[in-house]
C-alpha positions as CSV (number, residue, x, y, z in Angstrom):
1,M,39.3,20.6,-28.0
2,Y,39.4,20.8,-24.3
3,R,42.4,23.3,-24.2
4,Q,39.9,25.5,-26.9
5,M,36.6,25.1,-24.4
6,V,39.3,26.7,-21.7
7,L,40.2,29.2,-24.1
8,I,37.1,30.7,-24.4
9,R,36.3,30.0,-20.8
10,R,39.3,31.9,-19.3
11,F,39.3,34.6,-21.8
12,E,36.0,35.2,-21.0
13,D,36.6,35.1,-17.4
14,H,39.0,38.3,-17.8
15,A,37.2,39.9,-19.8
16,A,34.3,39.7,-17.3
17,E,37.1,41.2,-14.7
18,S,38.3,44.0,-17.4
19,Y,34.3,44.9,-17.8
20,A,33.5,45.2,-13.9
21,R,36.8,47.4,-13.9
22,A,35.3,49.8,-17.1
23,R,38.1,49.1,-19.6
24,I,35.4,47.2,-21.5
25,G,32.4,49.3,-22.8
26,G,29.4,48.9,-24.1
27,F,27.4,45.8,-23.8
28,L,29.3,41.9,-23.2
29,H,27.6,39.0,-23.3
30,L,29.2,36.1,-22.4
31,Y,29.5,32.3,-23.8
32,I,30.0,30.8,-20.7
33,G,28.5,27.4,-20.0
34,E,27.9,27.0,-24.6
35,E,31.3,26.1,-25.1
36,A,30.9,22.6,-26.2
37,V,29.1,24.4,-29.2
38,A,31.7,26.5,-30.8
39,V,34.3,23.9,-30.1
40,G,32.2,20.8,-31.4
41,A,31.1,22.3,-34.6
42,L,34.1,24.6,-35.8
43,N,36.3,20.8,-35.5
44,A,33.7,19.3,-37.7
45,A,33.9,21.9,-40.1
46,R,36.8,23.1,-42.6
47,P,39.0,26.3,-42.0
48,T,37.7,27.2,-45.0
49,D,34.2,26.8,-44.6
50,H,32.2,29.9,-44.0
51,L,31.6,31.3,-40.6
52,L,28.6,33.6,-39.5
53,T,27.8,33.9,-35.6
54,H,25.3,36.2,-33.6
55,Y,26.7,38.9,-31.4
56,R,27.8,35.9,-28.5
57,D,30.9,35.4,-30.9
58,H,34.1,35.4,-28.1
59,G,34.3,31.7,-28.5
60,Y,34.1,31.4,-32.5
61,A,36.9,33.8,-32.9
62,L,38.8,32.0,-30.4
63,V,38.0,28.1,-32.0
64,R,38.8,29.6,-35.7
65,G,42.4,30.8,-34.6
66,C,41.9,34.2,-34.0
67,D,44.4,36.3,-32.3
68,P,43.4,36.1,-28.4
69,K,45.2,39.4,-28.7
70,A,44.0,40.8,-30.8
71,A,40.3,39.7,-30.1
72,M,41.1,41.5,-26.4
73,A,42.2,44.1,-28.0
74,E,38.9,44.8,-30.0
75,L,36.8,43.9,-26.8
76,F,38.7,47.3,-25.4
77,G,38.3,49.5,-28.7
78,K,41.8,49.5,-29.1
79,A,43.5,50.3,-33.5
80,S,45.4,46.8,-32.6
81,G,41.4,44.5,-32.4
82,L,40.3,42.2,-35.0
83,S,38.1,44.8,-36.5
84,G,40.7,47.9,-35.2
85,G,38.7,48.8,-32.2
86,R,35.8,49.7,-34.4
87,G,33.5,46.8,-33.6
88,G,33.2,45.7,-30.0
89,S,32.8,42.7,-28.3
90,M,29.5,41.6,-31.0
91,H,31.8,42.8,-34.6
92,L,34.4,40.0,-33.9
93,A,35.2,39.6,-37.4
94,E,38.7,38.3,-39.5
95,A,38.1,37.9,-43.5
96,S,41.7,35.8,-43.6
97,R,39.8,32.9,-41.9
98,H,36.4,32.9,-43.4
99,F,34.9,34.5,-40.4
100,W,32.5,36.3,-41.2
101,G,31.4,38.1,-37.4
102,G,29.5,38.6,-35.3
103,H,26.0,40.3,-36.1
104,A,23.9,42.4,-33.7
105,I,20.5,42.4,-34.9
106,V,19.2,39.5,-34.2
107,G,18.5,37.1,-37.0
108,S,20.5,39.2,-39.6
109,H,22.9,37.4,-40.2
110,I,21.1,34.4,-41.3
111,P,19.8,35.4,-45.0
112,I,23.6,36.3,-45.3
113,G,24.6,32.9,-44.7
114,A,21.7,32.1,-47.3
115,G,23.3,34.1,-49.7
116,M,26.7,33.1,-49.3
117,A,26.2,29.6,-49.6
118,Y,24.3,30.7,-53.3
119,A,27.5,32.1,-53.7
120,M,29.0,29.0,-53.0
121,Q,26.7,26.7,-55.0
122,Y,26.7,29.2,-58.0
123,Q,30.7,29.1,-58.4
124,R,30.4,25.2,-57.7
125,R,33.3,25.8,-54.6
126,E,33.5,22.7,-52.1
127,E,32.8,25.2,-48.9
128,V,29.5,25.3,-47.2
129,V,28.6,28.1,-44.5
130,L,27.7,27.5,-41.0
131,D,25.0,30.3,-39.8
132,F,24.9,30.3,-36.1
133,F,22.4,31.5,-34.1
134,G,20.0,31.8,-30.7
135,D,16.2,30.5,-29.9
136,G,15.2,33.7,-30.0
137,A,15.9,34.4,-33.5
138,T,13.8,31.9,-34.5
139,G,10.8,34.4,-34.0
140,N,11.5,36.4,-36.9
141,G,10.8,36.7,-40.1
142,I,14.0,36.8,-41.2
143,F,15.1,33.7,-39.8
144,H,12.2,31.9,-42.1
145,E,12.8,34.1,-45.2
146,G,16.2,32.3,-45.4
147,L,15.4,28.2,-44.4
148,N,12.5,29.3,-47.2
149,M,15.4,30.6,-49.9
150,A,17.8,27.7,-48.8
151,A,15.4,25.0,-48.6
152,L,13.5,26.2,-52.2
153,W,17.7,26.7,-53.4
154,Q,19.3,23.8,-52.3
155,L,22.0,25.8,-50.6
156,P,25.0,24.4,-49.0
157,V,24.6,26.0,-45.6
158,V,24.0,24.8,-42.0
159,F,22.0,26.6,-39.8
160,V,22.7,25.9,-36.1
161,C,20.9,27.1,-33.6
162,E,21.8,27.2,-29.8
163,N,18.8,27.0,-27.9
164,N,20.1,28.7,-24.4
165,L,16.5,28.3,-23.0
166,Y,16.2,31.9,-23.3
167,G,15.9,35.0,-25.0
168,M,17.6,37.6,-23.2
169,G,15.3,37.8,-19.8
170,A,12.4,35.9,-21.1
171,T,11.9,31.8,-20.9
172,L,11.3,29.8,-24.5
173,A,8.2,28.7,-23.1
174,E,7.1,32.5,-23.3
175,E,8.0,33.5,-26.5
176,S,7.4,30.5,-28.6
177,P,5.0,28.0,-28.9
178,V,7.7,25.7,-30.5
179,K,9.9,23.7,-27.8
180,D,11.7,22.0,-30.4
181,M,13.8,23.8,-32.5
182,I,14.4,21.5,-34.9
183,I,10.3,21.3,-35.3
184,R,10.8,24.7,-37.7
185,A,13.3,23.4,-39.9
186,E,10.4,20.7,-41.1
187,G,8.2,23.6,-42.3
188,Y,10.4,23.9,-44.8
189,T,11.4,20.0,-45.9
190,M,15.2,20.4,-44.3
191,P,16.7,17.4,-42.3
192,S,17.7,18.4,-38.9
193,R,19.0,16.8,-35.8
194,Q,19.1,18.2,-32.0
195,C,21.7,17.0,-29.7
196,D,23.4,17.9,-26.0
197,G,24.7,21.3,-26.1
198,M,26.7,20.5,-22.9
199,D,28.6,17.6,-24.8
200,V,31.2,19.1,-27.2
201,F,31.2,15.2,-29.1
202,S,27.1,14.9,-29.4
203,V,28.1,18.6,-31.4
204,Y,30.5,17.1,-33.3
205,E,28.7,14.1,-34.5
206,A,25.6,16.6,-35.2
207,V,27.2,19.4,-37.2
208,R,29.5,16.6,-38.9
209,T,27.3,14.8,-40.6
210,A,24.8,18.0,-41.4
211,V,28.5,19.6,-42.9
212,E,28.9,16.4,-44.8
213,H,25.1,16.7,-46.4
214,C,25.3,19.7,-47.4
215,R,29.1,19.7,-48.9
216,S,27.4,16.1,-51.4
217,G,25.0,18.8,-52.5
218,K,21.6,17.4,-51.0
219,G,20.6,20.9,-49.5
220,P,20.6,22.7,-46.0
221,F,20.6,21.2,-43.1
222,F,19.2,22.3,-39.4
223,V,21.1,21.4,-36.1
224,E,19.8,22.4,-32.4
225,A,22.3,21.9,-29.2
226,V,20.0,22.7,-26.7
227,T,22.5,24.0,-23.7
228,Y,22.5,26.8,-21.1
229,R,24.5,30.1,-20.4
230,F,25.8,30.1,-17.1
231,R,25.8,34.3,-16.8
232,G,23.5,36.7,-17.2
233,H,21.8,37.6,-21.1
234,S,24.7,40.2,-20.9
235,M,26.7,41.6,-17.8
236,A,24.3,44.4,-17.3
237,D,21.4,41.2,-16.6
238,P,20.5,41.6,-13.1
239,E,19.4,37.4,-13.5
240,L,15.7,38.6,-11.9
241,Y,14.1,35.8,-14.2
242,R,16.1,32.1,-12.7
243,D,16.9,31.0,-9.4
244,K,19.6,29.7,-8.3
245,E,18.5,26.3,-8.1
246,E,18.3,25.7,-12.2
247,V,21.7,27.4,-13.2
248,G,23.2,24.7,-10.6
249,R,21.5,21.6,-12.0
250,W,23.1,23.0,-15.5
251,R,26.2,24.5,-14.1
252,A,26.6,20.2,-13.0
253,Q,26.9,19.5,-16.9
254,D,29.5,22.3,-16.8
255,P,30.6,21.1,-20.7
256,I,34.7,21.6,-19.5
257,L,34.4,19.7,-16.5
258,R,32.5,16.6,-18.1
259,F,34.9,16.4,-21.0
260,G,38.2,17.0,-19.0
261,E,36.6,13.8,-16.5
262,F,36.4,11.9,-20.0
263,C,39.8,12.4,-21.4
264,V,40.9,11.3,-17.8
265,R,38.4,7.8,-17.6
266,Q,39.5,7.1,-21.0
267,R,43.4,8.3,-20.2
268,I,43.6,10.4,-23.1
269,S,45.2,12.7,-20.6
270,S,45.7,12.4,-16.6
271,E,44.7,16.0,-14.3
272,R,48.0,16.6,-14.5
273,E,48.0,17.5,-18.0
274,L,44.5,18.8,-17.8
275,E,46.4,21.4,-14.7
276,E,48.7,21.7,-17.1
277,V,45.9,22.6,-20.1
278,N,45.1,24.8,-17.6
279,E,47.8,26.9,-16.6
280,Q,49.1,27.9,-19.9
281,V,45.9,29.1,-21.1
282,E,45.5,31.4,-17.7
283,Q,49.5,32.7,-18.7
284,E,47.9,33.3,-22.4
285,M,44.6,35.1,-21.6
286,L,47.1,37.5,-19.1
287,E,49.7,38.5,-22.0
288,A,46.1,39.5,-23.8
289,V,45.0,41.4,-21.2
290,A,48.1,43.2,-20.3
291,F,48.8,43.6,-25.0
292,A,45.2,45.2,-25.0
293,E,45.7,47.9,-21.8
294,A,48.6,48.7,-23.7
295,A,47.9,49.0,-27.2
296,P,46.9,52.5,-29.1
297,L,43.4,53.6,-28.9
298,P,42.6,54.4,-33.6
299,E,43.8,57.5,-34.7
300,E,40.9,60.2,-33.8
301,S,42.0,61.2,-37.6
302,T,40.2,57.8,-38.6
303,V,37.2,58.5,-37.1
304,A,35.2,58.5,-40.5
305,D,37.0,55.4,-41.9
306,G,34.8,52.5,-43.0
307,V,31.9,54.7,-41.8
308,Y,31.0,55.6,-46.5
309,A,33.3,54.5,-49.3
310,N,36.1,57.3,-50.2
311,P,33.8,59.7,-52.8
312,I,35.7,59.8,-55.9
313,D,38.0,63.3,-57.0
314,P,35.7,63.4,-60.6
315,E,38.4,66.2,-61.3
316,A,40.6,63.4,-60.8
317,A,39.5,60.7,-61.4
318,G,38.8,62.1,-65.1
319,P,35.9,62.4,-67.4
320,E,35.1,59.1,-67.8
321,S,34.4,58.7,-64.1
322,A,32.9,61.6,-63.4
């Protein structure tokens, strides 16, 4: 778990550097500071459980096992990227890993997660769905529709709200009369649990409880992970809405440093072993950037691929298809 958190941090450090060099276009939303949520949550689930996320999705892709080189190439818009260079930062996905993508429209994937959970229930499968979103999504009507359907039909979906205290530049107090997001689950008689999103163990325990609840056929579960992003909403964010003192207080709770200190204190690993992990990951990220830089752009002839289904030629297909 320590290595996974470092992997996310270094991947995003290099992504930010490449964005500043204009090697990455569009938007870039960094996950720095929130690594414990993705790492703790996904380690509490099975690799076959289904995963949907918001657009701050790099960490989830890496923890689920997606190739860092392919993930970086996707940010660069290259053909060898996870989504063929067509999705970019906000649309990482890999079907073979049951990772159904980052979603750019806030809250849009919440009812999709409920729908996937309905399919699992209908087919009597053991897989559960993990559906991640930010606190800003809870003000959308589609959030309530998704929770309502999940509770009504007792669907095996874990709703995980990453409460990082801001929806873009608006504070939680400015956008919601509800301070604790788990209160929203009460309106749908849905069991819930709040955890420390800066502590990987706290997230792990909360999501493990939720996954076990869903897998046993007891319906949905709501988890709120209280966390904090150390960087702005996106790379284009000047961060004029919060002061350095606030950011400094949260940086003192850095989930990677906290877990590293725990590992040393409990003699799980030495400081040198943790340093070696950092060095290995750094080398891996340098290779990922080099791969993305050298990878080819998509062929111009493929510009329309994947936009619409290929039309059927009635004459070639025969009269029945026509």
